[in-house]
C-alpha positions as a printed Julia matrix, in Angstrom:
90×3 Matrix{Float64}:
 -15.18  -60.27  -26.44
 -14.91  -61.59  -22.9
 -15.5   -59.06  -20.15
 -12.46  -58.31  -17.95
 -12.54  -59.0   -14.25
 -12.16  -56.04  -11.91
  -8.7   -57.23  -10.93
  -7.58  -57.55  -14.55
  -9.0   -54.11  -15.36
  -6.99  -52.56  -12.5
  -3.83  -54.47  -13.48
  -4.11  -53.17  -17.04
  -4.57  -49.58  -15.83
  -1.54  -49.83  -13.56
   0.68  -51.39  -16.22
  -0.38  -49.02  -19.02
  -0.72  -45.74  -17.09
   1.33  -46.33  -13.94
  -1.59  -45.31  -11.73
  -5.29  -45.83  -11.11
  -7.66  -43.53   -9.25
 -10.64  -44.21   -7.06
 -12.94  -41.94   -9.09
 -11.9   -43.58  -12.39
 -12.73  -46.99  -10.94
 -16.08  -45.77   -9.63
 -16.92  -44.57  -13.16
 -16.18  -48.12  -14.34
 -18.35  -49.74  -11.63
 -15.48  -50.85   -9.39
 -16.43  -49.75   -5.88
 -13.91  -51.73   -3.81
 -10.62  -50.52   -5.27
  -8.85  -50.7    -1.91
  -9.72  -54.39   -1.6
  -8.45  -55.12   -5.12
  -5.21  -53.22   -4.39
  -4.78  -55.37   -1.28
  -5.22  -58.47   -3.48
  -2.51  -57.2    -5.83
  -0.14  -56.46   -2.95
  -0.54  -60.05   -1.75
   0.5   -61.17   -5.29
   3.76  -59.2    -5.02
   2.83  -55.84   -6.56
   4.39  -52.74   -4.95
   1.75  -50.0    -4.97
   1.6   -46.73   -3.04
  -1.54  -44.69   -2.46
  -1.83  -40.94   -2.08
  -4.5   -38.31   -1.91
  -4.37  -35.82   -4.81
  -6.3   -32.72   -5.68
  -8.28  -33.12   -8.91
  -9.02  -30.54  -11.61
 -12.39  -29.64  -10.05
 -10.87  -28.64   -6.71
 -11.92  -31.84   -4.94
  -9.76  -34.74   -3.87
  -9.2   -38.19   -5.29
  -7.24  -41.17   -4.01
  -4.66  -42.41   -6.53
  -2.67  -45.65   -6.38
   0.71  -45.48   -8.13
   2.6   -48.51   -9.38
   6.11  -48.72   -7.92
   6.99  -52.23   -9.13
   5.07  -55.11  -10.69
   5.86  -58.81  -11.06
   5.63  -58.26  -14.83
   7.95  -56.78  -17.43
   6.88  -55.05  -20.62
   7.98  -56.77  -23.84
   7.43  -55.14  -27.22
   7.26  -57.32  -30.32
   7.53  -55.95  -33.85
   6.21  -57.86  -36.85
   7.81  -56.26  -39.92
   5.67  -58.17  -42.42
   2.53  -56.69  -40.83
   4.09  -53.35  -39.99
   2.73  -53.59  -36.46
   4.06  -53.5   -32.93
   2.53  -55.54  -30.1
   2.95  -55.09  -26.36
   2.87  -58.05  -24.01
   3.46  -58.28  -20.27
   5.38  -61.33  -19.03
   6.26  -62.51  -15.54
   9.72  -61.45  -14.37
């Protein structure tokens, strides 16, 4: 399987979870999250950042997805009994 780029990894997190945190990205070897968020904003993504308290009493910086240039489309294949999710440009 081909390894995802940092930008694609962050896009997937935002689309699937609606947010991505600085500490989560550091755990996945992405140290320049702010730079990647800036890249996404220049592509038309609407993302807001905020400082949140984490479960250990410390703080983390979390970027929330407000709007993306993609829409979620769910396909169902009855013969396989499976559902697939795809993101398409708006």
